[in-house]
N, C-alpha and C positions, 0 to 999 in steps of 0.2 A: 350191711352197708359197706361199701368200699370207700372208707373215709381217708382222704389223702390230701397232703399239701403238695401242689404241683410246682416243680421247678419251671422257671420261665421258658427255658428252652423246650421243655416238654409241652407247655401249654400251646405252643404254636402248631403242634401236630393235631390239627383239628379233626383228623379222621378218627381220633379216639374220644373226642369231646362229647359225642352224643350218647355215650353209654352203650352203644351197640344196638343195632336194629334186630338182632336175632334173640329170641327168648332164651332164657337160661333155665336149666332144670331146677325145680323146687327141691329144697334140701330134704324135706320130710316126705312129701307125697309123690314126688316125681312129676308133679304138674308143672306146666310152663309158668315162668314168672316174667314180669315186665320190669326192666331196669329204667328208672327215672334218674336223669342226671340234672343236678342243680349246681350252678356256680354261685357261691357265697363269698363275699369279699372278706379278706383278712382283717380281723379286728371287729367284725360285726357281732360275732357270737363266740362264746367259749366252746372248746371242744366237748366239755362235759354236757353242756346244754344241747349241743347238736346230737350227741350220742343218745341222750335221753329222748329227744324228739324222734330220732330215727327208730329207736326201739319201739316206742309207743305207736308211731305211725305205721310201721310195717306190721305190727300186731293187729292194728285196726283195719289194715288194707291188705288182706291176704293176696299173695301173688305179686306184690310190689317190692322191688329191691331198690333202695335209695343209694345213689352214688353221688355224694356231696363232695364237690371239688372246691378247695379254697383258692381264691385268686388274689394276687397282689394288685393294689391300686395302680402301681406304676405300669403304664402301657396298656391299661385295661381297655381304653377306647378302641385301639386297633384290634384287640382280640375279640371284643364283642362285635365290632363291625364285620370282621372276617367270619365269625360264627353265624351271624345273621344271614350272610351271603352264601353259606355252605349248604350242603344237602343233608348234613348230619349234625345239626345244632344241638346244644343242651336243651333240656325241656323247660327249665326255669332259670332265669338269670337275675341276680340282684344288680341294680344299676344305680348310680347317683341320680338324684331327682333332677339335676340340671342337665343330664345327658339324654333324657328321653326324647326330646324334640328331634335331635339328630338321628337317633336310631329309628324313630317312627317314620322319618322322612325317607328312609331307605326302602320302606315297604316290607321290611322283614319282621315286624312286630305284630302279634295278634291283637285285633281290636276286641277289647273286653267290655265294651259299653253295655252290652246286654246283661252283664253279670253284676253291675253296680248295686242293684237292690239286694241281690243274694249275699253280697259282701258287706252289707250295712254301710254303703257309701255315703249315706246322708250324714254319717257321724265321723267321716274322715277329717283329718287335719287339712285345712285348705292349703297350707304350704307344701304338702306332699301331693295332694290330689290334683291341684291346679297344674303343676308342671307335667303331670302325667296325662293331662287332657289336651289333646292337640286337635284344633278345629272341631271341637265338640265330640271327639271320640276318645274314650279312655283306654290308653295303652299301658300306662303304668299303674300298678296297684300299690298304694301306700304301705310302707313296711315300718319304718321308724324315723324319728327326727332327733337331731342332736346339734349342739354347737360346742366349740372348744372352750375349755377353762384351763387354769393352771393347776396341775396335780403336783403336790409337793410332799417332801419327806419331812414329817413332823420332828423326827429326831435331829436331823441336820439343822433345822430352823432353831430348835431349842438349844442345841450345842453352840450355835452362833449368837445366842441371846436375843433372837428375834421373836417377839411376842405378838406382833400384830401383822396382818397381811398388808402389803403395799396397796395403796389406793390410787396412786398416780404413777405415771411412767417414770418420773424422776425418782420416786421412792422405790420403784421396782428395780431400777438400775442400781441404786444405792444398796438395797438389800441383796441383790444378786451378786454384786461385787464383794460384799461381806461374806457371802457363802462360798465364793470361788477361791478356796484356799485349803491348805492341809490335805491336798490330794483329792478334794471333792470338786465337782463341777457345780458352779452356781446355777447353771441351767444347761440342759442338753437340748440344743436347737440346731437342727441340721441346716445346711445351706439352701435347701429347696422346699422348706415347709411353706408353700406359697399361699395357703389359706390364711396363715398367720400374717404374712405380708399384706394380704388384701385388707385385713382389719386395720393394720397400721396406716395403710394408704387412705382408707375411708376416714379414719380418725383425723387425718390431716386435711380433709376436704377434697381429696383426690378420688380417682376412680380407675378401674382397669380399662374401661372403654366407655365412650359416650356416643350417643346417637345425634347426628346433626343433619338436618334436611334429608331424612330418610336413609342416610348412610351411617355406618358405624366407623368410629375412629379410635384407635388405640390411644390410651391416655397415660401410660406410665412415664412419659417424658415431661409431664407437667411438674412445676416446682413442688406442688403438694404431694404428688405421688413419689417424687424423688426424696422428699423429706421422710416419707414412710419407709423407703428403702434404707435411708441413712440410719433411722432408729433400729431397724431390723439388724443392720450390720453391727451396731453398737451392742445390742443385746446378744447376738449370736457369738460375739467374741468372748463372752463371759462363760465359756464352756468349751468342750472339745468336739462338738458335733461336726461331722464331715461337711465340708463346704460343697462337695460335688455329689451329694446324695440327698434323698428325701427321708422322711421319718420311718419309712419301711425298710431302709437299708443301712444298718441292721434295724430290726424292729425296735423302736425306741422304748417300748415297754420292757423289753429284755435288758436294755442298758440300765433303765431306771431300777429294775429289780435287783441289781447288784448292790444297791445301797449307797453308792457314792455320788449320786446325782440328786441335787436339791429340788429341781423343778423340771417338768416337761409341759408343753402345751398340747393338750389332747382332749378328746371327749371323756367324760367321767368314766365311761365303760372301760377305759384303758386300765383302770384299777383292777378289774376282774382278770385281765390278761396278765398283769403283774403277779397276781396271786397264783396263777397257773405255773409261773416260773419260780416264784419264791413265796411260799405260804407264810414265811416269817415276816413278811411285810404287812400282814394284817394288823390293823389299828395304827399303822405308822404313816398312812397316807391321808392327806387332807386336800381340800379344794378351795379355790377362790376365783372370782371372776378375773379375766384379763384386765389389768388396770388401764384406765383411760388417761387422757392428757390432764384432766382435772378430777378432783375427788368426788364431784357430784354426779359423774357420769362414767359408767364402765367403758372399757374399750369396745369398739365395734367388732362384731364377730360375723363370720359367715354362718348363717343358719341354714342348714341343709339336712340331708337324710338320704334314705334309700327307698326305692320302689322295686317291685318285682315285675318282670315282663316274661311273656311266653313267646319264643320265636315262632314265626310262621312255619319254619322248616322242621319244628318238632313233629315227630311222627306219632306222638302220644298226646294230642291236644286235651282230651277229656281228663286223662290222668294228671297231666301237668296242671290243669285248672284246679283239680282237687288238692294238689300239693300247695298251690298258691293260697287256696281258701284256708287250709290248715295253718300255714305260716302267718297269714294275715288275720287269723281268727282270735277271739278273745283269750282263749287259754294260753296259746303260745305268746301272744302279745304281752300278757301279764308276766309270763316267765322271762321273756326277753327284756322287758323294761326293768324288772326288779333285779335281774342278774347284771345287766350292762349299764344301768342308769340312763337308758334311752327314754325319750318321750314316745309313748305308744301311738299307734296310727289313728286311734279313735279319741275324740274329745271326752267321751264318757268314761274313759279309763285313766284320766289324768290323776285321779286320786291314789292310784296304786303306788306312787312314789313319794307320798307325803312323809316328811321327816328325813328324807335322804339328803345328806350334805352335798354330794356331787350334783344332784339334780337341782338343789337350791341355788348353787353357784351358777349352774347352767341357765337357770331361769332368769337370773339377774342379767346375764350377758345377752340372753335372747331378746330382752326388752330393747336392746340396741343392735339388733341383728340386721343383716343385709344379705342380698343374693348376688350371684354373678350376673353379668349382662343377659337379659332375656332374649336370646336369639338362638335358633337351632344350630348355628355355626360355632357357638361357644364350646361345645364338646370337642370340636376340631382343634381349638386353641389348646385345650387341656391335653388332647391326644399327642400333640407335637412337642409338648414339654417346653415350649419356647419361653415361658415365664421362669421356669426352673433354670434353664440355661442362662437367662439374663441374670438371675440372682447369683449363680455361681461365678459368672464373669465379674460382677461387681465385687463380690466377697474375696476374689483372688487377685484383685488389684487393677482390673480394667477401669477405664474412665467411665464413671457413672452416667454422665450425660450422653456419651456416645452410645453406650449399651442401651440406655433407656430409649433413645431415638430409634435404634435398630429394632428393639422388640416391639415398640409401638407401631412401627411400619409393618412388621410381620402380622401383628394382631389386626391391623386395618385390612390388610390384604385377605387374611383368612376369614374375617367376619363378613366381608363383602363378596366373597367368592360365590358366584352363581346368581348374584342379585342383579 
C-alpha cells in the first residue's frame, strides 16, 4: 500500500488522485494488479489500524493494491467536488454525513441502493443512513458516528487541585482560568473550531440558519447566536490557540501531546492520535461532556459522522464496492470503534464500547445533539469557510455585530443559490 499524507498543494493535482488507470506488475507472480485509491479523512483512523487493514485486505484480495490517501478537512469540499467532476477520481471517499446531499446533486456519486441488504442496511444508525439517502436513493454508506467532548490532561487537573469536572459554563471558565498558568494552557481552542461554536450558539437558543417561508436565512446575527460567539471568545482567550486557523493547523492532538495543554474539544478518538505522538500520555487523559449553561443539561453538540461514497468516475466500481463493504463490515467496524472510541455504524454493535470513558462522555453529550441545517447547499457554506472567517474577524477585534450581519447575509445567499 502506498500510505501517505498529502500536502494540500499536492492534493489539488487531481491527475494523480485516482491511483492510476494502468495496472501495476504484481510483486510476486508478475501478474497485473489493480490499484484502489481511497481518501480517508485525517483523524478518522490511526496509522497502525490502517496498516493492519491494508495488510489483511490485500492478503484476502489478491491482485489489489490499496493506496490510502489521508485528507485534511480544511478545504475538503472543493477537493471532493473537483474529484467527482474529474475523469480519474478516487475509488472510495470518506465524506461528512452532512455533505452527501450536495455531492449527490452533482450526479457524480454512485447510487448504492441495490446494495443496502448486502450491507445489512436495516441495522444502520439512522443519523448516518438518512443523510446518505437522497430522494429514496442511497449514495452514502454509514461508516461511524461521533460527537465532541472535552479531552483533558489528568495530571494538570490534579496539579491545579481540580478534583471534579465542571458541570456548567461558569464552572468551566473558572476551572480553565485556574489551569491557564505556569506555562500551561487552560485550553487549546483555535479561532476556527466552528463546530464548537455551533454548540454554544444552540445552547443560547440560536441557530446557524433558519427556514422561513421556504427560504433559508443566515441566523448568526441574532442576539442568541452572538451570545454564543461571545462565550467562544471568552473561552478561546484562556489558551494560545491561533485565531486564524482551525483545529487541524497544527493538528490539535499534536499540541495536546506535548503535555502543556489542559483541555481540547475533540471526539474521544483524538486520544488515540495523541498516543501515536506521545505514548507517555497513556492513562493521563480523561473525558467529560462539554458543559452546558446549567448543571442539569450538558452543552449542545453537533452529532455527526462519516459516510463512504463511490464516485461515478471510478473506473473500478466492483472493486470499490468490495472495499466499502469491508470498511463498513462488522470486523473493521468493531476495530474502528474500539480504537477510536467512535460509535459503529450498526445498532447491533453498540455494546462493543461498554465501559469506555470517552464513549460514555460522548453518549451524555449525544443526548443533547443537533445537526447542521438540512439542505444540500449547507456543504457549500462549509466549503467557503465563511463561518471560520467570521470567527477570526471577531476574535481579532472586528465589530461583532457588523461581522455577524455580514456572514449571515453570505449564508443566506449561499443556501438559496439555485432555489
